N, C-alpha and C positions, 0 to 999 in steps of 0.2 A: 307217666306223670310229668308235670312241668316243675321246674325248680327255680328258686331265687335264694340269694344269700342276704341275710339281714345284717343290721349294723354290728351285732355282737359276734358275727361270723357263723351263726347257725344256718344250716341249710334247711329251707322250708320247701315243702312240696305241695302241689295242689292238682286236682283234676279240673279240666276245662271241657265243657261240652254245651251243646244247645245253641240257640240263636235268639237274638233280641237284646234288650237292655241288660247291662251287667248286674248280676246278683251274686254277692259273696256269701257263702254259707259257712258258718263256724259251728262245728259239731260239739256235743257235750261229752261227758264222761261215759265209760262203758260202751263206747261206740267210736266210729271214726268217720272219715270223709265219705265212705261208701255206705256203711250200715245205718247211719243216722238219717240218710235221705233216700234210701233205696226204693221206698214205696211211693214217694212223691216225685222221684226223678222223671218218670215218663211224662208227667204233666208239665213240670217246670221246664224241662229242656225244650219244649215246643214254644215257650213264651219268653224265656230268658237265656242269656249266655251265662252259664253257671261257672263260678270259680269256687270249688269246694276244697277249702284248705284242710290239709292233714296236720292237726296240731302236733306238738312235740311228742315224739315216741310213736307216731303213726305214719303209715305210708312210707315215703322215703325221706321224711323229716327227721332230723337228728333227735335222738333220745337224750335230752339233757337232764341233769340232776340239779335240784334246788332252784329251778326256775320259778318265776312269779307270774301272777296274772298280768302285771304290767309288761313283763317280757312277751307274753303271748298277745297282749294288745298291740305291742310294737310289731309283732309278726303280721298280724292282720292289717295294720296300717301300712306296712311295707308292701303287702300284696295289693292293697287298694291303690297305692301310689304307682305301682308297676303297671296296673291296668291302664292308667293314663286317661281315664274319664270318670266322671262321677258315677257312683254305684249305689245300688240298693244293698243293704247289709242285714243279715239275719243271723242271730245267735241263739242256740238252744242250751239251757241249763248252764253248766260251767262256761260253755261257749258264749252264752249271753253276757257274762261278766267280761269275757275277752272282747266281745263286740263293743260293749260300753266303754271299755278302756280305749279301744281304737277310735271311737267316736270323739273322745276328748283330744286325740292327736291330730286327726284329719277331718274335722267337722265339715269343712268346705268341700270335701270329696264324697260326702254321703248324701244321697238324695232323700232316702227314707230309711228308718231303722225299725227292725222287728226284734223284740226280745221276749223269748218264751221261758218263763220261770227261771230267771237268774237267781242263784242261791244266796241266802244270807250267810255270810261267813260264820256268824255266831251260832247258827243252827247246828253246826257240827261241833260237838263238845270235845274237850281234850281227851276225855276217857274213850270217846268214840274212835278218835284217831289212834289212840294207843291199842285199842282192841283190834283194829284193822292192821296195825303194824305187826302185832303178834301173829296174826294169820298169814301175813305176807312173809314174815321171817320163816315160817314153816312151809311156805309155798302152797298154802291152802287157798288157791285162787277161787275155786268154786265156792267154798264156804265164805270167803271174803265178799264175793258178789251177793250171795244170798243174805248175808248179815247186813250189808249196806242197804239193799232194797227193802228188806223186811223191817229192820230195826231202826233205820235212820231216815229212809224216805217214807216209812210206814205203809208200804204196799202190803195189802192183805196176803197172808201166808199162802192161801189157796191160789192167788194170782201169780205169786212168785213161782210156785210149783208148776203152774200151767206153762209159764214161759220157760221154765227149766226143762220141761219135757218137749220143747219145740225146737225147730231149727234156729230160732233166734238166740238160743243160749250159748252155744260154743263161741260165737264172736264176742259176746259179752264177757265170758270168762277169759278169752284171749286178750281182751283189752284191760283186764283188771290191774295188771302191774302198772301200765301207763296211767290208768285212772287214779291209782293211789298217789301218783305225783300231782294230779289235779287236786285231790282232796288235801294233800299237804299244803299246796299253794293257797287254796281258798281258806284253809284254817288260819293262815298267817295274814290274810288280807284285811286291811282296815277300810271298810266301806263307808263312805259318807255321801248320801244321796245329793246333798247340796252342791257337790262338784259338777252336777249335770244341770244345774239351774239355768245356765245360759245356753244350753244346747237347743237352738231354735230350728229344729227340723221336725217333720212329722215322725212321730214314734208310736208304734203299736206295741203295747205291753200285753202279752198273752198269758192266760192262766187257765188251767183245766178246772172245770166246775167241780170235779171230784178230788182235786189236789188238796194237800194240807197247805193252805195259803201262807201260814206263818213261816214256812221254810224259805220263802222267796221275797225278793226286794220289790215286787211289783207295786204295791201301794205306796211305798216310800218314794219311788221314782215318780209315780203318778202325781204325788203331792207337790213336786217341784218342777217337773218338765213343763215348759210353756206350751207345747204343741203335741200333747199325747193323750191317749185314752186307753182304757183297759178293755180287752176283749176276752170274754169267757167262752171257752170251747165246751159246748154242752155235752155232758156225758163222758168227757175225757179227763185224763189225769196228766201225767208228766210226759207222755209220749204220743201226743195227738197225731203227729206225722206218720206214726206207725199204726196206731189203732184206728184212725179214721182218715186215711190219706186223701181221699177225694174231698172231704169237707175241709181238711187242712189246706190243701193246695189251692182250693177255691178262695178260702178266707184270705190267705196272704196275697194271692194274685189280685183280688179286688182292691185290697189296701194299696199295693204297690203301683198298680196300673191305673186306678181311677184317681180322679182329682181328690186331693187331700181333704177338701171340704165336704165330700160325700161320705155318708155312713158306710161302714163295712159290715153292719149288721145284716145277716142273711140267715137262711135256714140252717138250724143247728148251731148258730153263733149268736151271741148277744154282746152288746157293747155297753160300757158304763163301769162305774166303780165296783170292785169286788173286794170285800173285806176279808181279812184273814180269820181263821178259826182258832 
């Protein structure tokens, strides 16, 4: 992994691979710089030079306590500045909030932005966080992950159990402690979509057609961003890059590499407003 030191002294690490225009990937919770992107990596590395940041507590990045979304936005912005050329930027879930924060810091260094289901801070209730804190105090990381996906992301219990019995589950549980730091940070975050009203770059706001849309800030951003549209990933929920990697890689590649005036609607993908349920 490669490293850099950001303004507050934190060591940030990232993987670099591939060839082509620079694409910075910002992973979500219960995943890291490897697992969030492992199924789309073979396609993306043939088309982009990937900079996959390991957020705090992952990879060789320092595991800080009490950090904020703004802190991690600064981490992403520092990496973008270190790259030395304008980049494409993609953030998934909590990583989407970090990418949005970075876009306010270095808007002139970002060519296009993709945000996949960045969470509403208010969607995670105080009692939800307290419940997860109790499980963490007892080191019940498996139960914490199950509780979060089933009761807070509303993933059907049978789907949670299917993932739990697959090779995908051990890395999810292994990331649970760092992900609790994400959940603490997002629960404290004050999100105001109006802050992005002046972000005049092409933005793709992705949402799974099967997701619970009220959990995410997609429509709030779509209502203020001057150059954005919503893209629904047909048949997918919160993890389209894992559940439909070929479709997902094609969708973002079309958006990033084609002229911004062209539609990104393609087989399995639809564009336009998507309202929360």
